[in-house]
N, C-alpha and C positions, 0 to 999 in steps of 0.2 A: 587478571580479568577474563581471558579467555576461557581457563576451568572454572573460574564461578559460573559465566554464562553457560557453559555447557551443563554443569549441574542442575541449573534452573529450568532447562529445556525437558519437554515430554521426550520420550524415547524415541517417537518416529521423527524427530529432529535431529536428536542426538549424534546418530551415524554419521549423517549428513554433515554436520558444522565438524565434528572429529577430523573427518577428513579433510574439510577444506581449510580450517584452521592450521592444520600440519602443512599447506603448501607453502612454496616460497613467498608467494604472490601476496599471501595473508600476513606472513611474518613481516614483509616490508610495509605494509599497510598500518600495521600495529605500532611499529618505530616509527613511521611517519607521525601518526597520532600523537604519542608520546612525546616526540619534539616538538609539534605543534603547540600543545600545551604548556610545556617547558618553556617553551620561548614564548610565553604569555599571550597566543592566540585565544580568541573566544571562541569556543566550538560548540555548536549546537546540533542537537539537543544534548543535553546533559549526559553525561557518560553513562549512567546507571540507566538511560532510557534507550540506547541505541539500536539495541536488539528487542524493542517492545512488541513489535509486529509478530514477532515468532513466540514470544513470552504469552502474549494474550490469546493466541489462535495455534493452539495444538493442530500438531501434523494430520493426527486422524479426523479432526473436525473439521479442517478446510472444505470447505463448499464454492465460495467465490475468492477470485483474486482481483484486486484493484491495485494497477501499478501506477505509482508516481515518480516524477523523476528525480527531484532534490527536496531536502527538506527546507522548511520555510527559514529564511536566515535573519530574521527578526526577532528582537529579544522576546523570550516567553512564547513564542508560536511554536516551535517544533518540539513534540514529545514522543517520536518514533512511530508515527502510525500516518500514512500519506493521506493527505487533504484534511488533515485533524489537526485542531487545537485545542490546548486545556480550556476548562472551564474558565470564563471570566475574561478572555483572550476576545478580542474584536475577530468577527467570522471573515476571512478573506474573500477576496471576489470569487476566484473559482469556486470556492465552498457555497458561497451565495448561490451561485447559478445549479450547484447540484442540489442543493435544498428546491430552487425553486423548479427543477424537472422533477423533483421528488413530489410537489405538489401537484403539478401538471398531470404527471403519470399516475399517481396512486392517491391523489387527495387529501395529502397528509400534510398537518400543520408544519408551518415554519420553526422548526427549533430556536429557541434563544441562544443556545450553546453551541459552539463548532466541535465537540468532542464527540468522536466517533468511536468510544471505546465499546459501545452496546452492539456495534456491528462487529466487531474484531472479536468479541466474546461467543457471537453467534457463528462464527467460522468463516467470516471474511477477513482475508489476508491482505492489511493494507500497508503495502510493500513499496517504499521508495527504491529507486535503481541505486542511488547513494543514499548511505544512512546517517553521515553527518556531513556538515558544510562550515565555512569559517562564517563570522557574523558578518551580515551585509554583503556578502560576497557569494552570489548565486554560482553554483557548481565548480565551487573551488575545490571541491575534492574529489570530482567525477574521474580524474585519472591518475588516481592514486589504488587503484584496485578494487573499489566498491563495486564497479559494474560488472567485474568478471564474478564476482561473489554472488550479487543478485540474479545474475542471468544464469548460474549455477543452481541456484535456489529454484528458479523457474523450469528448468530442466528436470529437477528432481522431482517436483510435483507433476510434470508433464509424464513422466517415466514411471514413478509410483503410486499415482492416484488415477481415479476414473471419474469421469462426469462433472470435473471443474469448471464451472463458469469464469471466464476469466472477461473482465469488462476493461478493454483497452481503448483508453480516453486520449486519442490524440496522436499524431505521426511516431514520436516516440516511445509511446506503449504499444502500437501496432509493430514497430520494429522488435521491442524485446519479444511480445508474443508470437512472432513470427515462427518460433520453434515448436508451438504446440500443436500437437496432433489433434486435428479437428476431426478425425472420425472416433476418438474416444472423450474428447473435451468440446465445450461450446464457447467460440471467442465472439465476442459482441463489438464490434467495432464501431467508435463514432470520432467526431471531432474533441478537441480537448474542451471542459467546462470553462475556461479562463475568457474573460470580456471579448478578447480578440479571438477566440477560435469557437465559442458556444454555438454560433450559427453557421457555421461552414460544413459543406459538404464535398465528397470527394467520389471517385469513381468507384470505391470500395468502400466507404464508410458515409455515415448519416450524419445530420447536425446532432449536437449534443442535446439542444433544446429540442424537445421533440421527437426523440430517440425513442422513448419508453424502455429503455434499456434496464430499468429495474423492475418492471412487470416481465420483460424479457427473460431476464435472469430468473426469476422465480418460476416460470413457465417450462424452462430447462432443465432446473431442480425437479420440479413436479413429475415431469415426463419420466424422471428416473427413480420415481418412489423416493426423492428427498424432502425432508421438510423445508419449505420455504423460508426465506430471510425475513423477519419483521423489520422492515427499513425504519418504521417509525421510533425516531428517538425521543420525542416528547415522552410517549408511555413510559420508556426505560427510566427517562430522568425522574418521572414521578415517585419512582421507589429509591431513590437515593438516600 
């Protein structure tokens, strides 16, 4: 599995993955996942989609990073991209609030699908902190090594890229993005888009609803001479 994934990655990710996959913690994680599946546990997303965030967003193309916490643990929901669900799956509450802010911020129509692949293919790294989860059991794989792996990915982007916009939604994402060098990158901190958090504020972050985080992200990119993200999903879906 490891070699197959590495072979599919662009050169920018390959060096990082080859190093991390050789570490003891990743060997233990891989063994844990094999044992889970062998013992009959249902693991989401499907095995071939665990690393979709990296396969859809080549390292050299990264412009924005959005950090999620855990894959969706309901049937058919997770497909390897944070906050995203495949076409035909009911849009989860957090994603509905993301669409609500998109509409308020950029006056974009609310998409009928929760599939965010179009963002990923434009350079938006949709990275969950854990890349797998046991069905119906939130955070069930959190302590198995995934956090170390994804934190290493954030650090790798921080060290080897310039001018990336990190959209840190919620306290967990704030902590994950605390390693980011704000002298070379842009970190936009808000509350989490979930119904419980979308309107909360803090001393160092704004409420997600009303944050204008999408237009602010594009402003950061434009100031650096980078093309902005086209956040409109309906426009991309019309060409499917």
